[in-house]
C-alpha positions in Angstrom: 23.6 23.1 4.4 23.5 19.4 4.9 25.3 17.2 2.4 23.3 14.2 1.1 24.9 10.9 0.5 24.9 10.5 -3.2 25.7 6.7 -3.3 23.4 5.0 -5.8 21.0 2.5 -4.1 19.9 -0.6 -5.8 16.4 -0.3 -7.1 13.7 -2.9 -6.7 13.9 -3.6 -10.4 17.6 -4.7 -9.9 16.5 -7.2 -7.4 13.6 -8.4 -9.6 16.1 -8.8 -12.5 18.4 -10.9 -10.4 15.5 -13.0 -9.1 14.3 -13.7 -12.7 17.8 -14.7 -13.7 18.1 -17.0 -10.7 14.7 -18.6 -11.3 15.6 -19.1 -15.0 18.9 -20.8 -14.0 17.0 -23.0 -11.5 14.3 -24.0 -14.0 16.9 -24.8 -16.6 18.8 -26.9 -14.1 15.7 -28.7 -13.1 14.7 -29.4 -16.7 18.2 -30.6 -17.6 18.4 -32.9 -14.6 14.8 -34.3 -14.8 15.4 -38.1 -14.8 14.4 -40.0 -17.9 12.0 -42.9 -17.8 14.8 -45.5 -18.2 16.6 -44.1 -15.2 13.4 -44.5 -13.2 12.9 -48.1 -14.4 16.5 -48.9 -13.2 15.9 -47.2 -9.9 12.5 -48.9 -9.3 13.8 -52.3 -10.4 16.6 -52.0 -7.9 14.2 -51.0 -5.1 11.8 -53.9 -6.0 14.6 -56.4 -6.1 15.8 -55.2 -2.7 12.3 -55.4 -1.3 11.8 -58.9 -2.6 15.1 -60.1 -1.0 14.2 -58.5 2.3 10.7 -59.8 2.5 10.9 -63.2 0.8 14.5 -64.3 0.8 15.0 -64.7 4.5 15.3 -67.6 6.9 12.1 -66.8 8.7 10.2 -67.5 5.5 11.6 -71.1 5.2 9.1 -73.7 6.4 10.0 -75.5 9.6 10.6 -78.9 7.9 13.2 -77.3 5.6 15.1 -75.4 8.4 18.2 -77.6 7.7 18.4 -76.2 4.2 17.5 -72.6 5.1 20.9 -71.1 4.2 20.9 -72.8 0.8 17.3 -71.8 0.2 17.9 -68.2 1.1 21.0 -68.1 -1.2 19.0 -69.7 -4.0 16.2 -67.1 -3.6 18.7 -64.2 -3.7 20.3 -65.7 -6.8 16.9 -66.1 -8.5 16.1 -62.5 -7.9 19.4 -61.4 -9.4 19.0 -63.7 -12.4 15.5 -62.4 -13.0 16.5 -58.8 -13.1 15.3 -58.3 -16.7 11.9 -59.8 -15.8 11.6 -57.5 -12.8 12.7 -54.5 -15.0 10.2 -55.4 -17.7 7.4 -55.8 -15.1 8.2 -52.4 -13.6 8.3 -50.8 -17.1 4.9 -52.2 -18.1 3.4 -51.2 -14.7 4.6 -47.6 -14.7 3.1 -44.3 -16.0 5.0 -41.1 -16.1 3.7 -37.5 -15.8 6.4 -35.3 -17.2 6.1 -31.7 -15.9 9.4 -30.7 -17.7 11.0 -29.5 -14.4 10.3 -32.8 -12.6 8.4 -36.1 -13.2 5.9 -38.1 -11.2 6.1 -41.8 -11.7 3.3 -44.1 -10.7 3.9 -47.9 -10.5 1.3 -50.4 -9.6 2.4 -54.0 -8.9 0.6 -56.7 -7.0 -2.0 -54.3 -5.6 0.6 -51.8 -4.3 0.7 -48.3 -5.8 4.1 -46.6 -5.6 4.4 -42.9 -6.4 7.9 -41.4 -7.0 9.0 -37.8 -7.6 12.0 -37.5 -10.0 14.0 -34.3 -10.0 17.5 -33.0 -9.9 18.7 -36.5 -11.1 17.2 -38.1 -8.0 14.1 -40.0 -6.9 11.9 -39.7 -3.9 9.4 -42.5 -3.4 6.5 -41.8 -1.1 5.3 -44.4 1.4 2.7 -46.8 0.0 -0.4 -48.3 1.7 -1.3 -52.0 2.0 -3.3 -53.2 -1.0 -6.6 -53.4 0.9 -6.3 -50.3 3.0 -7.5 -47.9 0.2 -10.7 -50.1 -0.2 -11.4 -50.3 3.5 -10.9 -46.5 3.9 -13.4 -45.8 1.1 -15.9 -48.3 2.7 -15.6 -46.7 6.1 -16.3 -43.2 4.8 -19.5 -44.4 3.1 
């Protein structure tokens, strides 16, 4: 007579139970690390300040007749952006809506015709690329 291996095998319910536990831990972690609105406002204000400095506070933006003062003007512009941090933060706060899905949040900020959408989760933010202010209008006109 043949001897059968009597080692117990893990049933599918054991895998299911472990899967449920793992998903519960993941969901709890996501809910616990879902960034608060204030964290997003700080993040978005930093991003906007950096964008202003990169696009406006640069020597190529200085008119030709002021080229001799370009270094001083760029430094003044950068200082102005830093000093107006609270105004930038307030503008971002007033221009932002939050959709809280408990496990993550979606933030939408509209400033100067630009619409920024950011996903917040696990204590981090991921901002999706934005389109030029008029590109959404031209796209809808073209499809008509």
